C-alpha positions in Angstrom: 66.4 73.5 95.1 68.1 72.0 92.1 69.2 74.0 89.1 66.6 72.3 86.9 63.6 73.2 89.2 63.7 77.0 89.3 60.5 79.2 89.4 60.2 81.5 86.4 57.7 84.0 87.8 59.5 87.2 86.9 62.4 88.5 84.9 64.9 91.2 85.4 62.8 93.6 83.3 59.6 93.0 85.4 61.2 93.0 88.8 63.3 95.9 89.8 65.1 95.3 93.0 64.7 98.8 94.4 61.1 99.7 93.8 58.8 99.1 96.9 56.1 96.5 96.3 53.1 98.7 97.2 53.8 100.8 94.1 53.3 97.7 91.9 50.0 96.7 90.2 47.7 94.4 92.1 48.4 91.4 89.8 52.1 91.8 90.5 51.6 92.0 94.2 49.5 88.9 94.1 52.2 87.0 92.2 54.8 88.2 94.7 52.7 87.0 97.6 52.9 83.5 96.1 56.6 83.9 95.6 57.0 85.0 99.3 55.5 81.7 100.4 57.9 79.8 98.2 60.8 81.8 99.7 59.6 81.0 103.2 59.7 77.3 102.5 63.1 77.6 100.9 64.5 79.4 103.9 63.0 76.9 106.4 65.0 74.2 104.5 68.2 76.3 104.7 67.8 77.2 108.4 66.8 74.1 110.5 68.0 76.1 113.5 68.6 79.9 114.2 71.7 81.2 112.5 73.2 84.4 111.1 74.3 84.3 107.4 76.2 86.1 104.7 74.1 87.6 101.9 75.0 88.7 98.4 72.4 90.8 96.6 72.6 90.4 92.9 74.9 87.4 92.9 75.0 86.9 89.2 76.5 83.5 88.3 77.8 83.1 91.8 81.5 83.4 91.2 82.2 85.6 94.3 79.9 83.9 96.8 81.1 80.4 95.8 84.7 81.4 96.5 83.6 83.1 99.8 81.6 80.0 100.9 84.6 77.7 100.1 86.9 79.9 102.2 84.3 80.1 105.1 82.7 76.7 105.4 81.4 77.6 108.8 79.2 80.4 107.5 75.9 80.0 105.7 76.0 82.0 102.5 72.9 83.0 100.4 73.0 84.7 97.1 69.9 86.1 95.4 69.3 87.3 91.9 66.2 88.1 89.8 67.4 86.3 86.7 66.6 82.6 86.9 69.4 81.6 84.5 72.0 83.2 86.8 70.7 81.3 89.8 70.7 78.0 87.8 74.4 78.6 86.9 75.2 79.4 90.5 73.5 76.2 91.7 75.5 74.1 89.3 78.7 75.8 90.5 77.7 75.0 94.1 76.9 71.4 93.3 80.2 70.8 91.5 82.1 72.2 94.4 79.9 70.4 97.0 79.5 73.5 99.1 76.8 72.5 101.6 76.9 76.0 103.2 76.1 77.8 99.9 72.6 78.6 98.6 71.2 80.6 95.7 67.6 81.8 95.5 65.6 83.3 92.8 64.4 86.4 94.7 63.8 90.1 94.8 65.8 91.9 97.5 62.9 93.6 99.3 60.8 90.5 99.3 63.6 88.4 100.6 64.1 90.8 103.5 60.4 90.8 104.2 60.2 87.0 104.7 63.3 86.8 106.9 62.6 85.9 110.6 64.4 87.4 113.6 66.3 84.3 114.3 68.1 84.4 110.9 69.8 87.8 110.9 72.2 89.0 108.2 75.8 89.2 109.4 77.4 90.6 106.3 75.9 91.9 103.0 77.7 92.2 99.7 76.5 94.4 96.9 79.0 94.1 94.1 78.8 96.1 90.9 75.0 96.7 90.9 73.3 98.4 88.0 74.3 102.1 88.3 71.2 103.4 86.6 73.3 106.4 85.3 70.5 108.6 84.0 69.1 111.0 86.5 65.5 110.0 86.0 66.5 106.4 86.8 68.4 107.1 90.1 65.3 106.1 92.0 66.0 102.5 90.9 69.4 102.4 92.6 69.4 99.8 95.4 71.2 102.0 98.0 68.3 104.2 99.1 67.4 105.2 102.7 64.3 103.0 102.8 66.3 100.0 101.7 69.0 100.7 104.3 66.4 100.9 107.0 64.9 97.6 105.9 68.4 96.0 105.8 69.2 97.3 109.2 66.0 95.8 110.6 67.1 92.3 109.5 70.8 92.6 110.3 72.8 91.2 113.3 74.6 93.4 115.8 77.7 95.0 114.2 76.7 93.7 110.8 78.7 94.8 107.8 77.5 96.2 104.5 80.1 96.0 101.6 79.4 98.0 98.4 81.6 98.1 95.3 81.1 99.8 91.9 83.1 100.9 88.9 80.8 103.9 88.2 82.3 106.8 90.1 79.1 108.9 90.4 77.3 106.0 91.9 80.1 105.4 94.4 79.9 109.1 95.4 76.1 108.8 95.8 76.3 105.6 97.8 79.0 106.9 100.1 77.0 110.0 100.8 73.8 108.0 101.4 75.6 105.8 103.9 77.2 108.7 105.7 73.9 110.4 106.2 72.0 107.3 107.2 71.3 106.9 111.0 71.5 103.1 110.8 74.9 102.7 109.1 78.3 104.1 109.8 81.0 104.0 107.0 84.2 102.5 108.2 87.8 102.5 106.9 88.3 98.7 107.0 90.1 96.3 104.8 87.9 94.6 102.2 87.0 91.2 103.9 87.4 88.9 100.9 88.7 89.3 97.4 87.5 87.3 94.4 87.2 88.9 91.0 83.8 88.9 89.5 83.2 89.1 85.8 82.3 92.8 86.2 85.4 93.4 88.3 87.7 91.8 85.7 86.2 94.2 83.0 86.5 97.3 85.2 89.6 99.5 84.7 89.0 101.0 88.2 86.5 100.5 91.0 85.7 101.9 94.4 84.5 100.2 97.6 82.9 101.3 100.8 82.1 99.3 104.0 79.6 100.4 106.6 78.8 98.9 110.1 75.4 98.7 111.6 75.0 101.3 114.4 73.8 100.0 117.7 71.0 102.5 117.9 69.6 101.1 114.7 68.9 97.8 116.4 67.3 99.6 119.4 64.8 101.2 117.0 63.8 97.9 115.4 
């Protein structure tokens, strides 16, 4: 997909990445069904043969994933975001760098996972500086929820890694506790796999990171 041919079917305000689709109005679900078919076609173009890949959820303008893809040309890298202008900028960045292994898709996280096939598992997931939704009544919108972790586990490769980073301490504490309690993911004390400052990281006075590995029993339950 070129940067000038992006679908504009939903915006950040109308497509929260953490709310399950069944809770949405019928018209929204119908629209998302059409978007699912578009995503399937895009993924078939990316994966002519079975392959694992690296996924960045909420990729923004693609600074981090472009650097990662350049450093790991043997790995397929896919970034998604719900803001079309961000995807357009990421695609331009990819094209300038001529990174054949890098792809950016205009997609909602749960829908993206739903359309994945078993022969394209996720080897590594990055969630960097997501919206912390600081107000208590908005915590339900945070992406790291048990149901999302189950869905991610179902589409991840054996020993897959999940890397989470935030500059909002209460969100880090919540995310770390959620991962520690989750039956599918085990927090690990591992070095961060790749460093490339994002815009948010440059602005953050401090930040915290956690890595989790997919438990083997999570795959057995899929």
